[in-house]
C-alpha positions as CSV (number, residue, x, y, z in Angstrom):
1,M,14.2,11.5,24.0
2,S,17.0,13.6,22.6
3,T,17.0,12.3,19.0
4,Q,14.8,14.2,16.5
5,Y,14.6,11.4,14.0
6,P,10.8,10.7,14.5
7,A,10.1,14.4,13.7
8,L,12.4,14.3,10.7
9,I,10.4,11.5,9.2
10,V,7.4,13.8,8.8
11,I,9.0,17.3,8.7
12,V,11.5,16.7,5.9
13,P,9.0,15.7,3.2
14,L,6.5,18.4,4.4
15,M,9.0,21.2,4.2
16,S,10.5,19.9,1.0
17,A,7.1,20.0,-0.6
18,L,7.1,23.8,-0.2
19,I,10.7,24.1,-1.2
20,C,10.1,22.0,-4.3
21,F,7.3,24.2,-5.5
22,V,9.2,27.4,-4.9
23,V,12.4,26.1,-6.6
24,G,10.3,24.9,-9.5
25,W,9.7,28.5,-10.5
26,W,13.4,28.8,-11.4
27,N,14.4,25.3,-12.4
28,R,12.0,22.4,-12.8
29,N,14.9,19.9,-13.0
30,F,15.7,20.5,-9.3
31,C,12.3,19.3,-8.2
32,Y,13.0,15.6,-8.8
33,K,16.3,15.8,-6.9
34,I,14.7,17.6,-4.0
35,A,11.9,14.9,-3.8
36,V,14.4,12.0,-4.0
37,A,16.6,13.6,-1.3
38,A,13.7,14.4,1.0
39,I,12.3,10.8,0.9
40,A,15.8,9.3,1.2
41,V,16.2,11.3,4.5
42,S,12.8,10.2,5.7
43,F,13.7,6.6,4.9
44,Y,17.0,6.8,6.7
45,S,15.3,8.4,9.7
46,S,12.7,5.6,9.7
47,V,15.5,3.0,9.8
48,V,17.4,4.7,12.6
49,T,14.1,5.1,14.6
50,M,13.3,1.4,14.2
51,K,16.7,0.4,15.4
52,D,16.2,2.7,18.4
53,V,12.9,1.0,19.1
54,M,14.5,-2.5,18.9
55,A,17.3,-1.4,21.2
56,N,15.5,0.7,23.8
57,G,11.7,0.1,23.5
58,V,8.8,2.3,22.4
59,I,9.7,5.9,21.5
60,H,7.5,8.8,22.7
61,Y,8.2,12.1,21.0
62,W,6.3,15.1,22.3
63,V,5.6,17.7,19.6
64,G,6.5,21.2,20.9
65,S,7.4,19.6,24.3
66,W,3.8,19.5,25.2
67,E,3.1,16.6,27.5
68,P,0.3,14.1,26.4
69,P,-2.6,13.7,26.6
70,W,-2.9,17.5,26.1
71,G,-0.1,17.8,23.5
72,I,0.3,15.8,20.3
73,E,2.6,12.9,20.6
74,Y,4.5,10.8,18.1
75,V,4.7,7.2,19.2
76,V,6.9,4.7,17.5
77,D,6.6,1.0,18.5
78,Y,7.4,-2.2,16.6
79,L,4.2,-2.0,14.5
80,N,4.4,1.5,13.1
81,G,8.2,1.5,13.0
82,Y,7.8,-1.5,10.7
83,M,5.2,0.4,8.7
84,L,7.3,3.6,8.4
85,I,10.2,1.7,6.8
86,I,7.8,0.1,4.3
87,I,6.2,3.4,3.4
88,T,9.4,5.4,3.0
89,F,11.3,2.7,1.1
90,I,8.5,2.1,-1.5
91,S,8.0,5.9,-1.7
92,L,11.7,6.3,-2.5
93,L,11.7,3.7,-5.3
94,A,8.5,5.2,-6.7
95,V,9.9,8.7,-6.8
96,I,13.1,7.5,-8.4
97,A,11.1,5.6,-11.1
98,S,8.8,8.6,-11.8
99,K,11.5,10.8,-13.5
100,K,11.0,9.6,-17.1
101,S,7.2,9.3,-16.9
102,V,6.9,12.8,-15.6
103,E,9.2,14.2,-18.3
104,K,7.1,12.4,-20.9
105,D,3.6,12.9,-19.6
106,F,3.5,16.4,-18.0
107,P,7.0,18.0,-17.8
108,E,5.4,21.5,-17.3
109,K,3.7,20.2,-14.1
110,A,6.8,18.7,-12.5
111,P,7.1,21.2,-9.6
112,A,3.4,20.7,-8.7
113,F,3.7,16.9,-9.2
114,Y,6.7,16.5,-6.9
115,S,5.3,18.9,-4.3
116,I,2.0,17.0,-4.1
117,F,3.9,13.7,-4.2
118,L,5.9,14.8,-1.1
119,L,2.6,15.9,0.6
120,L,1.2,12.4,0.0
121,V,4.2,10.8,1.6
122,T,3.9,13.3,4.5
123,G,0.3,12.2,5.0
124,L,1.1,8.5,4.9
125,V,4.0,8.7,7.4
126,G,2.0,11.1,9.6
127,I,-1.0,8.7,9.9
128,T,1.4,6.0,10.9
129,I,3.6,7.8,13.4
130,T,1.1,9.9,15.4
131,G,-0.3,8.7,18.7
132,D,-3.3,11.0,18.5
133,V,-6.6,9.9,16.9
134,F,-7.5,13.4,15.7
135,N,-4.0,13.9,14.2
136,V,-4.7,10.7,12.2
137,Y,-7.6,12.4,10.6
138,V,-5.5,15.5,9.8
139,F,-2.8,13.4,8.1
140,L,-5.5,11.2,6.4
141,E,-6.9,14.3,4.8
142,I,-3.4,15.5,3.7
143,A,-2.8,12.2,2.1
144,S,-6.2,12.0,0.5
145,I,-6.3,15.5,-0.9
146,A,-2.8,14.9,-2.4
147,A,-4.0,11.6,-3.9
148,Y,-7.0,13.3,-5.5
149,A,-4.8,15.9,-7.1
150,L,-2.2,13.3,-8.3
151,I,-4.9,11.1,-9.9
152,A,-6.5,14.1,-11.7
153,I,-3.2,15.5,-13.0
154,G,-3.0,12.8,-15.7
155,K,-4.0,13.4,-19.3
156,R,-6.4,10.4,-19.6
157,D,-9.9,11.7,-20.3
158,H,-11.7,10.0,-17.4
159,A,-9.1,10.7,-14.8
160,P,-10.7,13.9,-13.4
161,M,-14.1,12.1,-13.0
162,A,-12.4,9.1,-11.3
163,S,-10.7,11.6,-9.0
164,F,-14.0,13.3,-8.3
165,N,-15.6,9.9,-7.3
166,Y,-12.6,9.3,-5.1
167,V,-13.2,12.7,-3.5
168,I,-16.8,11.8,-2.7
169,Y,-16.1,8.4,-1.2
170,G,-12.9,9.7,0.6
171,T,-14.8,12.6,2.1
172,V,-17.6,10.3,3.4
173,G,-14.9,8.0,4.9
174,A,-13.1,10.9,6.5
175,C,-16.4,12.2,7.9
176,F,-17.3,8.9,9.4
177,Y,-13.9,8.6,11.0
178,L,-14.1,12.2,12.4
179,I,-17.6,11.6,13.8
180,G,-16.2,8.4,15.5
181,V,-13.4,10.5,17.1
182,G,-16.0,13.0,18.3
183,Y,-18.0,10.3,20.0
184,L,-14.9,9.0,21.8
185,Y,-13.8,12.5,22.8
186,M,-17.4,13.1,24.1
187,V,-17.1,10.3,26.7
188,T,-13.4,10.3,27.5
189,G,-12.2,13.9,27.0
190,S,-9.1,12.6,25.4
191,L,-7.7,12.1,21.9
192,N,-4.4,10.4,22.8
193,M,-4.4,6.7,21.8
194,A,-2.7,5.5,24.9
195,D,-4.9,7.5,27.1
196,L,-8.0,6.3,25.3
197,A,-6.8,2.7,25.7
198,K,-6.8,3.2,29.5
199,L,-10.1,5.0,29.7
200,L,-12.3,3.0,27.3
201,P,-12.5,-0.4,29.0
202,D,-14.7,1.0,31.8
203,L,-17.0,2.4,29.1
204,Y,-17.4,-0.6,26.8
205,N,-21.1,-0.9,27.7
206,S,-21.7,2.7,26.6
207,K,-23.8,3.1,23.4
208,V,-21.8,6.2,22.7
209,V,-18.6,4.2,22.6
210,L,-20.3,1.5,20.5
211,V,-21.4,4.1,17.9
212,G,-18.0,5.8,17.9
213,F,-16.3,2.5,17.3
214,A,-18.7,1.7,14.4
215,F,-18.1,5.1,12.8
216,L,-14.3,4.8,13.1
217,L,-14.3,1.3,11.6
218,V,-16.7,2.1,8.6
219,G,-14.6,5.2,7.9
220,V,-11.4,3.2,7.8
221,C,-13.0,0.5,5.7
222,I,-14.0,3.1,3.0
223,K,-10.4,4.4,3.0
224,M,-9.0,0.9,2.6
225,A,-11.6,-0.1,0.0
226,L,-13.0,-3.1,1.7
227,F,-16.0,-4.6,-0.2
228,P,-18.6,-3.2,-0.6
229,L,-17.0,0.2,0.0
230,H,-14.4,-0.3,-2.7
231,M,-16.3,1.2,-5.7
232,W,-14.0,4.3,-5.9
233,L,-10.7,2.3,-6.2
234,P,-10.7,0.6,-9.6
235,D,-11.2,3.8,-11.7
236,A,-9.1,6.0,-9.4
237,Y,-6.0,3.7,-9.4
238,S,-6.3,2.5,-13.1
239,L,-6.7,6.0,-14.5
240,A,-4.0,7.6,-12.4
241,P,-0.7,8.4,-14.1
242,D,1.7,5.4,-13.9
243,S,4.1,7.4,-11.8
244,V,1.3,7.9,-9.3
245,S,-0.2,4.4,-9.3
246,S,3.2,2.9,-8.2
247,L,2.9,5.0,-5.0
248,I,-0.8,4.9,-4.1
249,A,-1.6,1.3,-5.1
250,P,0.9,-0.3,-2.7
251,L,0.5,2.1,0.2
252,M,-2.9,3.8,0.6
253,T,-4.8,0.7,1.4
254,K,-2.0,-0.7,3.6
255,V,-1.9,2.4,5.8
256,S,-5.6,2.2,6.2
257,A,-5.3,-1.4,7.2
258,Y,-2.7,-0.3,9.8
259,V,-5.2,2.2,11.2
260,M,-7.8,-0.6,11.4
261,I,-5.3,-2.7,13.4
262,R,-4.6,0.3,15.7
263,I,-8.4,0.8,16.3
264,M,-9.2,-2.8,17.0
265,F,-6.1,-3.9,19.0
266,T,-4.7,-0.7,20.6
267,I,-7.4,1.9,21.1
268,F,-9.9,-0.9,21.8
269,Q,-9.0,-4.2,23.2
270,P,-9.6,-7.5,21.3
271,V,-12.2,-8.4,23.9
272,F,-14.4,-5.5,22.7
273,S,-13.8,-6.1,19.0
274,F,-14.2,-9.9,19.0
275,E,-16.2,-10.9,22.0
276,M,-18.6,-8.1,22.8
277,L,-19.2,-7.4,19.1
278,P,-19.3,-9.6,16.0
279,V,-16.8,-7.5,14.2
280,G,-14.5,-10.4,13.4
281,S,-17.3,-12.4,11.8
282,I,-18.6,-9.5,9.8
283,C,-15.2,-8.5,8.5
284,G,-14.3,-12.1,7.7
285,W,-17.4,-12.5,5.4
286,L,-16.8,-9.2,3.7
287,A,-13.2,-10.2,3.1
288,V,-14.3,-13.5,1.5
289,I,-16.7,-11.6,-0.8
290,A,-13.9,-9.0,-1.6
291,I,-11.5,-11.8,-2.6
292,F,-14.0,-13.5,-4.9
293,V,-15.3,-10.2,-6.4
294,G,-11.8,-8.8,-6.9
295,G,-10.6,-12.1,-8.5
296,I,-13.5,-12.6,-10.8
297,R,-13.5,-9.0,-12.0
298,A,-9.8,-9.2,-12.6
299,L,-10.4,-12.3,-14.8
300,A,-12.6,-10.1,-17.0
301,Q,-9.9,-7.5,-17.7
302,K,-7.7,-7.4,-20.8
303,D,-5.8,-4.3,-19.6
304,L,-3.0,-5.3,-17.2
305,K,-3.4,-2.2,-15.0
306,N,-7.1,-2.8,-14.7
307,M,-6.4,-6.4,-13.8
308,L,-4.0,-5.3,-11.0
309,V,-6.4,-2.8,-9.4
310,Y,-9.1,-5.6,-9.0
311,I,-6.4,-7.9,-7.6
312,L,-5.7,-5.1,-5.1
313,V,-9.4,-5.3,-4.0
314,A,-8.9,-9.0,-3.3
315,E,-5.6,-8.4,-1.5
316,V,-7.3,-6.1,0.9
317,G,-9.5,-9.1,1.7
318,Y,-6.4,-11.2,2.6
319,I,-5.3,-8.6,5.2
320,V,-8.8,-8.3,6.7
321,I,-9.0,-12.1,6.9
322,G,-5.9,-12.1,9.0
323,I,-7.4,-9.4,11.3
324,S,-10.8,-11.0,11.5
325,V,-9.8,-14.5,12.7
326,G,-8.9,-12.9,16.0
327,N,-5.8,-15.0,16.9
328,R,-2.1,-14.3,17.0
329,I,-1.2,-16.4,14.0
330,G,-3.8,-14.7,11.8
331,L,-2.7,-11.2,12.9
332,T,0.9,-12.2,12.3
333,G,-0.1,-13.2,8.7
334,A,-2.0,-9.9,8.2
335,I,0.9,-7.7,9.3
336,L,3.4,-9.8,7.3
337,H,1.1,-9.5,4.2
338,I,0.9,-5.8,4.5
339,M,4.7,-5.7,3.8
340,N,4.6,-8.5,1.2
341,D,1.7,-7.1,-0.7
342,A,3.1,-3.6,-0.6
343,A,6.3,-5.0,-2.2
344,M,4.5,-7.1,-4.8
345,M,2.1,-4.3,-5.8
346,A,4.9,-1.7,-6.0
347,C,6.8,-4.0,-8.3
348,L,3.8,-4.8,-10.5
349,F,2.8,-1.2,-10.9
350,L,6.4,-0.1,-11.6
351,I,6.5,-2.8,-14.3
352,V,3.2,-1.6,-15.8
353,G,4.6,2.0,-15.9
354,A,7.9,0.8,-17.5
355,I,6.1,-1.2,-20.2
356,A,3.7,1.6,-21.0
357,Y,6.6,4.1,-21.2
358,K,8.6,2.0,-23.6
359,T,5.9,0.4,-25.7
360,G,2.6,2.2,-24.9
361,I,1.0,-1.2,-24.4
362,T,-1.2,-2.2,-21.5
363,D,-3.4,-4.7,-23.3
364,I,-2.4,-8.2,-22.2
365,T,-3.1,-9.7,-25.6
366,Q,-0.4,-7.4,-27.1
367,F,2.3,-8.6,-24.8
368,R,3.7,-11.1,-27.4
369,H,7.4,-11.6,-27.0
370,M,7.7,-9.0,-24.3
371,N,10.2,-11.3,-22.7
372,Q,12.6,-10.6,-25.6
373,K,11.8,-6.9,-25.9
374,M,12.1,-6.2,-22.1
375,P,13.7,-9.3,-20.6
376,F,14.7,-7.9,-17.2
377,T,11.3,-6.3,-16.7
378,M,9.5,-9.5,-17.6
379,A,11.8,-11.5,-15.4
380,A,10.8,-9.3,-12.5
381,F,7.1,-9.6,-13.5
382,T,7.5,-13.4,-13.4
383,I,9.0,-13.4,-10.0
384,T,6.3,-11.2,-8.6
385,A,3.6,-13.2,-10.3
386,L,4.8,-16.4,-8.7
387,S,4.8,-14.6,-5.3
388,M,1.2,-13.4,-5.9
389,V,0.2,-17.0,-6.6
390,G,1.9,-18.0,-3.4
391,L,4.8,-20.2,-4.5
392,P,7.9,-20.4,-2.3
393,P,10.5,-19.1,-1.9
394,A,8.9,-15.8,-2.8
395,C,7.4,-13.7,0.0
396,G,3.8,-14.1,-0.9
397,F,3.8,-17.8,0.1
398,F,4.8,-17.1,3.7
399,S,2.2,-14.5,4.6
400,K,-0.5,-16.6,3.0
401,W,0.7,-19.6,4.9
402,Y,0.2,-17.7,8.2
403,L,-3.2,-16.5,7.1
404,V,-4.3,-20.1,6.3
405,L,-2.9,-21.3,9.7
406,G,-4.7,-18.5,11.5
407,A,-8.0,-19.5,9.8
408,I,-7.5,-23.2,10.6
409,N,-6.7,-22.3,14.2
410,A,-10.0,-20.3,14.4
411,N,-11.9,-23.2,12.7
412,Q,-12.9,-20.9,9.9
413,W,-12.8,-23.4,7.1
414,V,-14.6,-21.1,4.7
415,L,-11.7,-18.7,5.0
416,V,-9.2,-21.5,4.4
417,V,-11.0,-22.6,1.2
418,T,-11.3,-18.9,0.1
419,L,-7.6,-18.4,0.5
420,L,-6.7,-21.6,-1.5
421,I,-9.2,-20.8,-4.3
422,S,-7.9,-17.3,-4.6
423,S,-4.4,-18.6,-5.2
424,L,-5.8,-20.7,-8.0
425,I,-7.5,-17.5,-9.5
426,N,-4.2,-15.6,-9.2
427,A,-2.4,-18.5,-11.0
428,I,-4.9,-18.2,-13.9
429,L,-4.6,-14.4,-14.0
430,F,-0.8,-14.2,-14.0
431,F,0.0,-17.2,-16.2
432,R,-2.3,-15.8,-18.8
433,V,0.1,-12.8,-19.0
434,I,3.2,-15.0,-18.9
435,E,1.8,-17.1,-21.7
436,Y,1.4,-14.1,-24.0
437,A,4.8,-12.7,-23.0
438,Y,6.9,-15.9,-23.2
439,F,5.1,-18.6,-25.2
440,Y,3.3,-17.0,-28.0
441,P,4.3,-18.2,-31.5
442,H,7.2,-16.5,-33.1
443,P,6.1,-13.6,-35.4
444,E,6.4,-13.7,-39.1
445,H,8.8,-11.4,-40.8
446,G,7.6,-7.8,-40.5
447,A,4.5,-8.7,-38.6
448,E,5.4,-7.0,-35.4
449,E,6.9,-3.8,-34.0
450,H,10.5,-3.8,-32.9
451,V,11.6,-6.6,-35.2
452,H,14.5,-6.9,-37.7
453,A,14.8,-9.3,-40.5
454,T,17.5,-12.0,-40.2
455,S,19.4,-13.8,-42.9
456,H,17.1,-16.9,-42.4
457,G,14.0,-14.9,-43.2
458,H,12.8,-14.9,-39.5
459,A,12.0,-11.8,-37.6
460,E,14.5,-10.9,-34.9
461,I,13.0,-9.1,-31.9
462,V,15.0,-6.2,-30.7
463,M,15.6,-5.7,-27.0
464,N,14.3,-2.3,-25.9
465,E,14.5,-2.3,-22.1
466,A,13.2,0.4,-19.7
467,P,15.5,3.2,-18.7
468,L,17.7,2.5,-15.7
469,S,15.8,5.0,-13.5
470,M,12.8,2.7,-14.0
471,L,14.5,-0.6,-14.3
472,I,16.7,-0.4,-11.1
473,P,13.7,0.1,-8.8
474,I,11.9,-2.8,-10.5
475,L,14.9,-5.1,-10.0
476,I,15.4,-4.0,-6.4
477,M,11.7,-4.8,-5.6
478,A,11.9,-8.2,-7.4
479,T,15.0,-9.1,-5.5
480,L,13.4,-8.0,-2.3
481,I,10.4,-10.2,-3.0
482,L,12.7,-13.2,-3.2
483,V,14.7,-12.2,-0.2
484,L,11.8,-11.4,2.1
485,G,10.5,-14.9,1.8
486,P,13.4,-16.8,3.4
487,F,13.8,-14.0,6.0
488,S,10.1,-14.0,7.0
489,G,10.9,-16.0,10.1
490,K,13.5,-13.5,11.2
491,I,11.1,-10.6,10.5
492,I,8.4,-12.2,12.6
493,S,10.7,-13.2,15.5
494,S,12.4,-9.8,15.7
495,I,9.6,-7.4,14.8
496,I,6.1,-8.7,14.2
497,Q,5.8,-10.8,17.3
498,F,6.4,-7.6,19.4
499,A,3.9,-5.6,17.2
500,I,1.0,-7.9,18.3
501,P,-0.7,-6.9,21.6
502,A,0.7,-8.8,24.6
503,G,-1.5,-11.7,25.7
504,F,-3.3,-11.9,22.4
């Protein structure tokens, strides 16, 4: 293939991380511009690459012109082309929105922040685009180490300890994954995903392959924070700086979910994952527990950011339910929900960052009249909340609909009931916030911050909206949440149906 776009998706943010750090010695203000430009180029390259896949089929890019399986190969098909666009688009909005927060929270660390930010994006796109299982590990570690640093960079007292806990869990997960790769290499002599997919079916009865598969899956489940391997996530994501949370919360678990799909449906065939082993049943029950544990823990939170990170634990369960039912409808729902949940979580964490930047408030009980102080931000929150509950025409309804249909098709009624109850829990969670923001009684004169007295003796609440660099990404995401819903059918028919293994 003559085009270099697949390489640019990874190389541009990687090289820009170094350039950003060096340029930062002379002028810190250039670092933000370099980061935005680099991720914009990566996003554009992802879109062009996906168009090429849709026009001409799967792209194989040989790094250094070394032919696989000996050389490292980038492979872009419908599934990871779809993922690359999600990753780079959300990364672009997150880096644009980060400007004001970085200037306020740690301006002297801007060069280091944007360099590590770009390394994290490099890791995420690298995991997604590579066709080599060992290369997945390499990029997984790049992304993880960058995330550890970004979480610890904040000024909150417990952030370094949360980052350290993440290091421990993340290292264990990476070790499990690498041991699994070692076992597969031991019996096949190959690290190329396509090559492994051809060699492994004849070895499915091997205990070495079974152990390798188990190590791979457990390692990925730690990285994606599937219950009960989720203990690192709540503190790590809630204590991270807001400019970091808006990147890692929507994307880190989704990329790990993508790796799980690759392992279960590409490297191994569904017959191994679902018929020879009870993986689907085990994952399904873990997902059910994750949804209830995440939802109940979220109900106990008064801090909005803490509430969201526990909802994220439950959202991982949604995706795993779609994978675990073992049918085409369920997997369609899982892949669609990766996109929808990434959009919803990105919007919610951007909103949390904007509110914290303008008001310093994260306690839900202090959100009184936030709809008048920050009307556009709260309108975006309301749209996203309705999507999280699963109300049409927002995108959250459509992926949950496919997940429910997949569970019904598999006669997994426990999963159906779980999905329906979880929507009720989400309704309670989000309408509690909306109640404080929109429907709390009007304050008495002088009783609240950001109020002016009127001639009638009432308090007038002054609008104090987020800066445009924060507000525009929020409004883009909220609009996208509304648009993606009606276009779900088009996305499924033109992309997702081709991302699912043939004959599945």
